[in-house]
C-alpha positions as CSV (number, residue, x, y, z in Angstrom):
1,X,24.3,-168.7,124.0
2,X,25.3,-171.3,122.3
3,X,24.0,-172.3,118.2
4,X,23.6,-175.8,117.1
5,X,24.9,-176.0,113.3
6,X,24.3,-179.6,113.6
7,X,21.0,-179.1,111.6
8,X,21.4,-176.0,110.2
9,X,21.1,-175.8,106.6
10,X,24.6,-175.0,106.0
11,X,25.9,-177.9,107.6
12,X,23.7,-180.4,105.7
13,X,25.4,-178.5,102.5
14,X,28.5,-179.0,103.9
15,X,27.9,-182.3,104.3
16,X,26.8,-183.2,100.9
17,X,29.6,-181.8,99.4
18,X,32.3,-184.2,101.4
19,X,30.3,-187.1,100.2
20,X,30.1,-185.5,96.2
21,X,32.3,-186.8,93.6
22,X,33.1,-183.9,91.0
23,X,34.2,-184.8,87.6
24,X,37.4,-183.2,86.3
25,X,37.5,-182.0,82.7
26,X,40.8,-180.9,81.1
27,X,41.3,-178.7,78.3
28,X,45.4,-177.9,78.3
29,X,45.0,-179.0,74.7
30,X,43.0,-176.9,73.7
31,X,42.2,-173.3,75.8
32,X,46.0,-174.4,77.3
33,X,47.6,-174.3,73.7
34,X,45.7,-170.9,73.8
35,X,48.4,-169.5,75.7
36,X,51.3,-166.8,74.0
37,X,54.2,-168.8,73.7
38,X,52.7,-172.2,74.3
39,X,52.5,-174.8,71.1
40,X,52.5,-178.3,71.0
41,X,53.5,-180.9,68.7
42,X,51.4,-184.1,68.1
43,X,54.1,-186.0,70.2
44,X,53.5,-183.5,73.2
45,X,49.5,-184.1,73.2
46,X,49.6,-187.5,73.4
47,X,52.1,-187.6,76.3
48,X,50.0,-185.5,78.4
49,X,47.2,-187.5,77.3
50,X,48.8,-190.3,78.5
51,X,49.5,-188.6,81.9
52,X,46.6,-187.2,82.4
53,X,44.8,-190.5,82.2
54,X,47.6,-191.7,84.7
55,X,46.2,-189.2,87.0
56,X,43.0,-190.0,86.7
57,X,41.6,-187.1,85.0
58,X,38.0,-188.0,83.7
59,X,37.5,-185.8,80.4
60,X,40.8,-184.9,78.4
61,X,39.7,-182.6,75.6
62,X,41.9,-182.7,72.7
63,X,41.1,-179.8,70.4
64,X,39.1,-179.0,67.2
65,X,38.5,-181.9,65.1
66,X,39.4,-181.0,61.1
67,X,40.5,-177.3,61.8
68,X,44.3,-178.3,61.1
69,X,46.2,-181.5,60.6
70,X,47.8,-181.8,63.7
71,X,44.6,-182.1,65.4
72,X,43.3,-184.4,62.8
73,X,46.4,-186.1,63.0
74,X,45.8,-186.1,67.2
75,X,42.2,-188.0,67.0
76,X,43.4,-190.3,64.7
77,X,46.6,-191.4,66.8
78,X,44.3,-190.9,70.6
79,X,41.5,-193.4,69.5
80,X,44.0,-196.3,69.2
81,X,45.5,-195.4,73.0
82,X,44.8,-198.0,75.1
83,X,43.3,-195.6,78.1
84,X,42.7,-196.7,81.5
85,X,40.6,-193.8,82.9
86,X,39.6,-190.7,80.9
87,X,37.2,-189.8,78.1
88,X,38.6,-187.8,75.4
89,X,36.5,-184.8,73.6
90,X,36.2,-183.0,71.1
91,X,35.3,-179.7,70.8
92,X,33.3,-177.5,68.2
93,X,30.7,-175.4,68.0
94,X,26.6,-175.4,67.3
95,X,25.6,-175.8,63.9
96,X,25.8,-172.6,62.1
97,X,22.3,-170.2,61.3
98,X,20.1,-171.4,59.3
99,X,21.9,-174.3,58.6
100,X,20.1,-177.4,60.1
101,X,22.2,-180.0,62.3
102,X,22.3,-182.8,60.3
103,X,23.8,-181.0,57.5
104,X,26.0,-179.0,59.6
105,X,30.0,-179.7,58.3
106,X,31.3,-179.0,61.7
107,X,29.1,-181.1,63.6
108,X,29.6,-183.9,61.0
109,X,34.0,-183.3,61.9
110,X,32.8,-183.8,65.5
111,X,31.6,-187.0,64.8
112,X,33.8,-188.2,62.3
113,X,36.2,-188.0,64.8
114,X,35.4,-190.9,66.8
115,X,35.8,-189.0,70.5
116,X,33.2,-190.2,72.6
117,X,32.7,-187.1,74.6
118,X,31.7,-183.9,72.3
119,X,31.5,-180.4,73.5
120,X,30.1,-177.6,71.5
121,X,29.9,-174.3,72.8
122,X,26.8,-171.8,71.8
123,X,26.1,-168.6,72.9
124,X,23.9,-167.5,76.4
125,X,24.1,-164.2,76.2
126,X,21.4,-161.9,74.3
127,X,24.1,-159.2,72.9
128,X,26.5,-161.4,71.6
129,X,23.7,-163.6,69.3
130,X,22.7,-160.3,68.0
131,X,25.6,-158.4,67.2
132,X,28.2,-161.4,67.2
133,X,26.2,-163.9,65.4
134,X,23.7,-161.4,63.8
135,X,21.2,-163.7,64.0
136,X,17.5,-163.4,66.1
137,X,17.4,-165.2,69.2
138,X,15.5,-167.9,68.6
139,X,17.3,-169.0,66.1
140,X,20.1,-169.4,68.2
141,X,17.8,-171.9,70.9
142,X,17.1,-173.6,67.4
143,X,20.7,-173.7,66.7
144,X,21.6,-174.8,70.5
145,X,18.5,-177.9,70.5
146,X,19.1,-178.8,67.2
147,X,22.9,-179.3,67.6
148,X,22.6,-181.5,70.6
149,X,20.1,-183.1,69.8
150,X,21.9,-184.1,66.7
151,X,25.1,-185.5,69.0
152,X,22.9,-187.4,71.3
153,X,21.0,-189.0,68.2
154,X,24.5,-190.1,67.1
155,X,25.1,-191.8,70.5
156,X,27.5,-188.9,72.1
157,X,27.9,-187.8,75.4
158,X,27.7,-184.4,74.8
159,X,28.6,-181.1,77.1
160,X,27.0,-178.1,76.2
161,X,29.3,-175.0,76.9
162,X,27.4,-171.5,77.9
163,X,29.7,-169.1,76.5
164,X,29.6,-165.7,78.7
165,X,27.1,-167.3,80.5
166,X,27.6,-165.0,83.4
167,X,27.6,-161.7,81.4
168,X,24.6,-163.1,79.8
169,X,22.7,-163.8,82.6
170,X,23.4,-160.4,84.5
171,X,22.2,-158.7,81.2
172,X,18.9,-160.8,80.8
173,X,18.5,-163.8,82.9
174,X,15.5,-164.9,81.0
175,X,17.3,-165.4,77.9
176,X,20.6,-166.6,79.4
177,X,17.9,-169.7,81.0
178,X,16.4,-170.3,77.9
179,X,19.7,-171.3,76.0
180,X,20.9,-173.8,78.9
181,X,16.8,-174.8,79.0
182,X,17.1,-175.4,75.5
183,X,20.5,-177.5,76.0
184,X,19.1,-179.7,78.7
185,X,15.7,-180.4,77.5
186,X,17.6,-181.8,73.7
187,X,19.7,-184.3,76.3
188,X,22.8,-182.4,76.9
189,X,24.3,-184.8,79.6
190,X,26.5,-181.5,81.2
191,X,26.0,-178.1,81.2
192,X,29.0,-176.0,81.6
193,X,28.5,-173.0,82.4
194,X,31.2,-170.6,81.1
195,X,32.5,-167.2,82.7
196,X,34.6,-166.3,80.0
197,X,36.0,-163.0,79.9
198,X,37.1,-163.9,83.5
199,X,36.0,-160.3,85.6
200,X,32.9,-162.1,87.8
201,X,33.8,-162.5,91.1
202,X,32.8,-165.8,93.6
203,X,29.7,-164.6,95.6
204,X,28.0,-163.6,91.7
205,X,29.2,-167.2,90.6
206,X,28.0,-169.1,93.6
207,X,24.7,-166.7,93.2
208,X,24.3,-167.8,89.6
209,X,25.1,-170.7,89.3
210,X,22.6,-172.0,92.4
211,X,19.5,-170.2,90.1
212,X,20.3,-172.2,87.6
213,X,20.4,-175.7,89.7
214,X,16.9,-174.0,90.5
215,X,16.0,-174.1,87.4
216,X,17.1,-177.3,86.1
217,X,17.8,-179.6,89.5
218,X,18.1,-182.5,87.5
219,X,20.3,-182.0,85.2
220,X,24.0,-181.9,86.0
221,X,26.1,-178.9,86.1
222,X,29.5,-177.7,85.3
223,X,32.1,-174.1,85.2
224,X,34.5,-173.4,83.3
225,X,36.5,-169.7,84.4
226,X,39.1,-167.6,83.1
227,X,41.2,-166.2,85.3
228,X,41.2,-162.4,84.0
229,X,40.2,-160.8,87.7
230,X,42.7,-163.3,89.4
231,X,39.2,-165.2,90.8
232,X,39.1,-169.0,88.6
233,X,40.0,-170.7,91.1
234,X,37.5,-169.6,93.6
235,X,34.8,-169.0,91.2
236,X,35.2,-172.8,90.5
237,X,35.2,-173.6,93.9
238,X,32.3,-171.5,94.7
239,X,30.5,-173.1,91.7
240,X,31.0,-176.3,93.6
241,X,29.4,-175.3,96.4
242,X,26.3,-174.1,94.8
243,X,26.0,-177.3,93.4
244,X,28.2,-178.2,89.7
245,X,29.2,-181.5,89.8
246,X,32.1,-181.1,87.1
247,X,35.2,-178.6,86.4
248,X,36.8,-177.5,83.5
249,X,40.3,-176.3,83.6
250,X,44.1,-176.3,82.8
251,X,47.1,-177.5,83.9
252,X,48.8,-175.0,85.9
253,X,46.6,-172.5,84.8
254,X,48.1,-172.0,81.3
255,X,45.5,-170.4,78.6
256,X,44.8,-167.4,76.6
257,X,45.5,-164.0,78.3
258,X,45.8,-164.1,81.8
259,X,44.9,-167.9,81.7
260,X,42.2,-170.5,82.5
261,X,41.5,-172.1,85.9
262,X,44.3,-173.6,87.3
263,X,43.1,-177.3,87.0
264,X,45.4,-178.9,89.8
265,X,44.9,-176.2,92.4
266,X,41.2,-176.8,92.2
267,X,41.7,-180.6,92.8
268,X,43.6,-180.0,95.7
269,X,41.4,-177.8,97.3
270,X,38.5,-180.0,96.6
271,X,40.0,-183.2,97.9
272,X,41.6,-181.5,100.9
273,X,39.8,-178.9,101.7
274,X,36.2,-179.4,100.5
275,X,36.0,-183.3,101.3
276,X,34.8,-183.9,97.7
277,X,36.2,-187.2,95.4
278,X,38.5,-186.4,92.0
279,X,41.4,-188.3,91.8
280,X,42.0,-189.9,94.9
281,X,44.5,-189.4,97.5
282,X,46.7,-191.6,95.9
283,X,46.9,-190.2,92.6
284,X,46.9,-186.6,93.9
285,X,50.2,-187.8,95.3
286,X,51.5,-187.1,91.9
287,X,50.3,-183.6,91.7
288,X,53.4,-182.1,91.6
289,X,55.3,-184.4,89.1
290,X,52.1,-183.8,86.7
291,X,52.7,-180.0,87.2
292,X,56.1,-180.2,86.4
293,X,56.0,-183.0,83.5
294,X,53.2,-180.5,81.7
295,X,55.2,-177.4,82.3
296,X,58.7,-179.1,80.6
297,X,56.4,-180.1,77.5
298,X,55.1,-177.1,77.2
299,X,58.7,-175.5,77.3
300,X,57.9,-173.0,80.4
301,X,58.5,-172.9,84.1
302,X,56.2,-173.3,87.3
303,X,56.5,-170.6,89.2
304,X,58.5,-171.4,92.7
305,X,55.1,-169.5,94.3
306,X,52.8,-171.4,92.6
307,X,50.3,-173.5,94.8
308,X,50.8,-176.8,96.5
309,X,53.4,-177.5,93.1
310,X,55.9,-175.0,93.3
311,X,59.4,-174.8,94.9
312,X,58.5,-172.6,97.5
313,X,54.8,-173.4,98.3
314,X,56.0,-175.4,101.6
315,X,59.4,-173.3,102.0
316,X,60.0,-171.1,105.3
317,X,62.6,-168.3,105.5
318,X,62.0,-166.4,108.5
319,X,63.6,-168.3,112.1
320,X,60.4,-168.2,114.1
321,X,58.7,-170.1,111.1
322,X,61.2,-172.8,111.2
323,X,61.8,-173.2,115.0
324,X,57.7,-173.7,114.9
325,X,57.4,-176.2,112.0
326,X,59.5,-178.4,114.2
327,X,57.2,-178.4,116.8
328,X,53.8,-177.6,114.8
329,X,54.3,-177.9,111.1
330,X,50.0,-177.0,110.7
331,X,50.9,-173.7,112.0
332,X,52.4,-172.5,108.4
333,X,51.5,-175.6,106.4
334,X,47.8,-175.9,105.5
335,X,48.4,-179.3,104.3
336,X,51.2,-181.5,104.2
337,X,53.2,-181.8,101.1
338,X,53.5,-184.9,100.8
339,X,49.7,-185.2,100.4
340,X,50.5,-183.5,96.8
341,X,54.0,-184.8,96.4
342,X,56.0,-182.0,97.5
343,X,58.2,-181.3,99.7
344,X,58.9,-178.7,102.9
345,X,62.4,-176.4,101.9
346,X,64.0,-174.6,104.9
347,X,65.5,-171.6,103.1
348,X,68.6,-170.2,104.9
349,X,69.2,-166.3,104.6
350,X,69.8,-163.6,107.1
351,X,66.1,-164.0,108.6
352,X,67.0,-167.3,110.0
353,X,67.8,-168.4,112.8
354,X,69.7,-171.3,114.5
355,X,66.6,-174.1,114.6
356,X,66.3,-172.8,110.5
357,X,69.8,-173.8,110.1
358,X,70.2,-177.1,111.7
359,X,66.8,-178.2,110.4
360,X,68.6,-176.9,106.7
361,X,71.7,-178.9,107.3
362,X,70.3,-182.0,108.3
363,X,68.2,-182.1,104.8
364,X,72.0,-181.6,103.4
365,X,72.9,-185.0,105.2
366,X,74.8,-183.0,107.5
367,X,74.6,-183.4,111.5
368,X,75.2,-179.8,113.4
369,X,73.5,-181.0,116.4
370,X,76.2,-183.7,117.4
371,X,78.9,-182.0,115.4
372,X,80.5,-179.6,118.5
373,X,80.1,-176.7,116.8
374,X,79.2,-172.7,117.5
375,X,75.4,-173.0,115.3
376,X,75.4,-169.2,116.0
377,X,78.6,-169.0,114.6
378,X,78.1,-170.3,111.2
379,X,74.7,-168.4,111.4
380,X,76.7,-165.6,112.2
381,X,78.6,-166.2,108.7
382,X,75.8,-166.7,106.7
383,X,74.7,-163.3,107.5
384,X,77.7,-161.5,107.0
385,X,78.1,-163.2,103.8
386,X,74.8,-162.7,102.5
387,X,75.1,-158.7,104.0
388,X,78.1,-159.0,101.0
389,X,75.9,-160.1,98.4
390,X,75.9,-164.3,98.7
391,X,72.2,-165.5,98.5
392,X,72.2,-169.4,99.7
393,X,68.4,-169.5,99.0
394,X,68.6,-171.2,95.8
395,X,72.3,-172.1,96.6
396,X,72.1,-175.8,98.0
397,X,75.2,-177.0,96.8
398,X,77.5,-173.6,98.3
399,X,75.6,-173.9,101.8
400,X,76.8,-177.3,102.2
401,X,80.4,-176.8,100.9
402,X,80.3,-173.5,103.5
403,X,78.7,-176.0,106.6
404,X,81.4,-178.2,105.3
405,X,84.3,-175.3,105.7
406,X,83.1,-175.1,109.8
407,X,83.2,-178.8,110.5
408,X,86.4,-178.9,109.5
409,X,85.6,-181.3,107.0
410,X,86.4,-179.6,103.6
411,X,88.6,-180.9,101.3
412,X,88.7,-179.4,97.9
413,X,89.0,-181.5,94.5
414,X,91.4,-180.1,92.9
415,X,93.0,-176.4,93.3
416,X,93.3,-173.2,90.9
417,X,96.3,-171.7,89.9
418,X,95.0,-169.7,87.4
419,X,92.6,-169.4,84.4
420,X,92.2,-166.9,81.4
421,X,89.7,-166.2,79.1
422,X,89.9,-164.8,76.0
423,X,86.6,-163.3,73.8
424,X,87.4,-163.8,69.6
425,X,85.0,-161.8,67.5
426,X,86.9,-161.9,64.3
427,X,84.5,-160.3,61.5
428,X,83.5,-156.7,62.5
429,X,79.5,-156.8,61.6
430,X,78.9,-154.3,64.3
431,X,75.8,-154.3,66.9
432,X,74.4,-157.2,65.2
433,X,77.5,-159.6,65.3
434,X,76.6,-163.1,66.7
435,X,79.9,-165.0,65.7
436,X,82.0,-164.1,69.0
437,X,83.7,-167.5,70.1
438,X,85.2,-168.2,73.8
439,X,88.3,-169.7,74.4
440,X,89.2,-170.5,78.2
441,X,92.4,-171.9,79.7
442,X,92.7,-173.2,83.3
443,X,95.9,-174.1,84.9
444,X,95.2,-176.2,88.1
445,X,96.1,-179.1,90.4
446,X,94.6,-182.1,91.8
447,X,97.0,-183.5,94.9
448,X,100.8,-183.2,93.4
449,X,99.9,-183.3,89.5
450,X,99.2,-180.3,87.6
451,X,97.0,-180.0,84.5
452,X,96.4,-177.4,82.2
453,X,93.6,-177.3,79.0
454,X,92.0,-175.3,76.9
455,X,88.1,-175.2,76.4
456,X,86.2,-173.1,73.9
457,X,82.7,-172.1,74.1
458,X,80.4,-169.3,72.6
459,X,80.0,-167.3,76.0
460,X,83.0,-166.7,78.4
461,X,81.5,-169.4,81.6
462,X,80.7,-171.8,79.1
463,X,84.1,-172.0,77.9
464,X,85.8,-172.4,81.7
465,X,83.3,-174.8,82.3
466,X,84.6,-176.9,79.4
467,X,88.2,-176.2,80.1
468,X,87.9,-177.1,83.1
469,X,85.8,-180.6,82.8
470,X,88.8,-181.1,80.5
471,X,91.4,-180.3,83.0
472,X,90.2,-182.5,85.5
473,X,88.2,-185.5,84.3
474,X,91.3,-188.0,84.4
475,X,91.0,-187.8,87.8
476,X,87.1,-187.4,88.0
477,X,85.8,-189.1,85.2
478,X,82.4,-189.1,86.9
479,X,82.3,-185.0,86.4
480,X,80.8,-185.9,83.0
481,X,77.6,-186.6,84.8
482,X,77.2,-183.0,85.6
483,X,75.4,-180.9,83.4
484,X,75.0,-176.9,83.7
485,X,71.2,-176.4,83.3
486,X,70.7,-172.4,84.2
487,X,72.9,-169.4,84.5
488,X,71.8,-166.0,86.0
489,X,73.5,-163.1,86.8
490,X,72.5,-160.0,88.9
491,X,73.8,-156.7,89.6
492,X,73.4,-156.5,93.6
493,X,74.3,-152.3,93.4
494,X,72.9,-150.9,90.1
495,X,74.2,-147.4,91.0
496,X,77.7,-148.1,90.6
497,X,77.3,-149.4,87.1
498,X,80.5,-151.6,85.8
499,X,81.8,-151.7,89.3
500,X,78.9,-153.3,90.7
501,X,79.0,-156.2,92.9
502,X,77.7,-159.4,90.7
503,X,76.3,-162.4,92.2
504,X,76.0,-165.3,90.0
505,X,73.7,-168.5,90.6
506,X,74.5,-171.6,88.8
507,X,72.0,-174.6,88.5
508,X,73.5,-178.0,87.7
509,X,72.2,-181.5,87.6
510,X,73.2,-184.9,88.0
511,X,70.7,-187.4,86.9
512,X,69.3,-187.6,90.6
513,X,68.3,-184.3,90.8
514,X,69.6,-180.9,90.8
515,X,71.3,-177.6,92.8
516,X,72.4,-174.6,93.1
517,X,75.3,-172.6,93.8
518,X,76.7,-169.1,93.9
519,X,79.6,-166.7,93.6
520,X,79.6,-163.3,94.3
521,X,82.6,-160.1,93.0
522,X,83.1,-157.2,91.0
523,X,84.3,-159.3,88.1
524,X,81.0,-161.1,86.5
525,X,83.9,-164.1,85.3
526,X,85.2,-164.6,88.8
527,X,81.9,-164.5,90.3
528,X,81.6,-167.0,87.4
529,X,84.4,-169.1,88.1
530,X,83.6,-169.6,92.1
531,X,79.9,-170.4,91.5
532,X,81.2,-173.1,88.5
533,X,84.0,-174.9,90.9
534,X,81.2,-175.1,93.4
535,X,78.8,-176.9,91.4
536,X,81.6,-178.9,90.9
537,X,83.0,-180.0,94.0
538,X,79.6,-180.2,95.4
539,X,78.4,-182.5,92.2
540,X,81.4,-184.7,93.0
541,X,80.7,-184.9,96.8
542,X,77.1,-186.2,95.5
543,X,78.4,-188.6,93.7
544,X,80.9,-190.0,95.8
């Protein structure tokens, strides 16, 4: 028996979702900055506003007006910015208990900010009202309605953030609904239900939002979730399924405790999976660059495994996967990486097959198909080297040089005669000493010429890098374009203590991008030197 779903309620709801416009509300500049270890300068905040505006975010929450000098300066500065799409929101609370909204200083500060949108948070959990606010349930309803009406009378768009709504609804649904009804009747443009402690699950969120939609059928409803149970994105999508028309979140999900909803992941899911419109397909292609841009300003890294925007989001390592990707990419890529501005990557390791290696080589500009070489022999060599400690997953530079060696096309830029590193600590201040310096001397040959150079640095690798650059700069002045940006050391067999094999990976930037190289040795300095040499040699090849 077949089931006709064409005219089913479920089918109708999905068709309605596909046609819906879902509005985006970013709170990176407030909730995001509450993330441990993240502090944004005024200039950082203004740069993020420009980028979010260009991306097509509808509302950007700037912070608490008058709460600190930086936020005061922000609202003054953003008022003159020529935004093309986004509207700035100022964030605050309802009026205080016993204080009329027209006399409340906090609401006055919100209006004085000049922000066209005002978002106020109010209690909806009866226990929070009596225990945290220490007031009556009726007074809380008065505070909500009075505040919303006062801000609307001043000509602002008003968003009411219903704090702890889901906890409040579970404890006392009648009172939680009374709170949002008070905001709605006072004229709130959007009521955003806050899953404040991050403990709800998607099926709960969808059910409760649907209940609110039935109670307030003509009211725009939004959703604001936290990620404490790992469900912020899922909860946000569940709310949209139930009828929410706006979504709140932060770039990369940064925020207090475990973080907020990752707004970028939600946007991609809504656009690519649920057929909704948020920023549009063209803007969606800058999703990855926006993620990286904000992370850089926050001085954090985007996780390699972050959905859609991480460097490993579309990386393929297993041999079977890579072989299938060449013929049927949909098998292992849930969407095209280009849709979100990312790239597919082939990783070469002991798990790889010949198809992986051929594709990876092609990405590096090396054709193994027409080179008349034994690809399996190259793959076996890579596997042997990885068994001895090498890893080429993040070392494209070293992999390219290895492939060129197999093709007989490797031409060393220089050869080493010897190097020496000295650690000099002249002042004995014990374990707290921070004044040690390193000095490195390298003797190398470029063709028939011999060069000797000495470099200094805080650490031995920095000293070696300085000495090598100085030694070859006469023959290769373009080395000045290469910058060592990351250095990692890993002991591969910790049980061997100081005799353990050490793997060093170096990341180098050259103005067009970055690449990695790897060195392995029982001596950490030798491993570092090998990775450093390959970083320079591959960098020179890229420049040429």
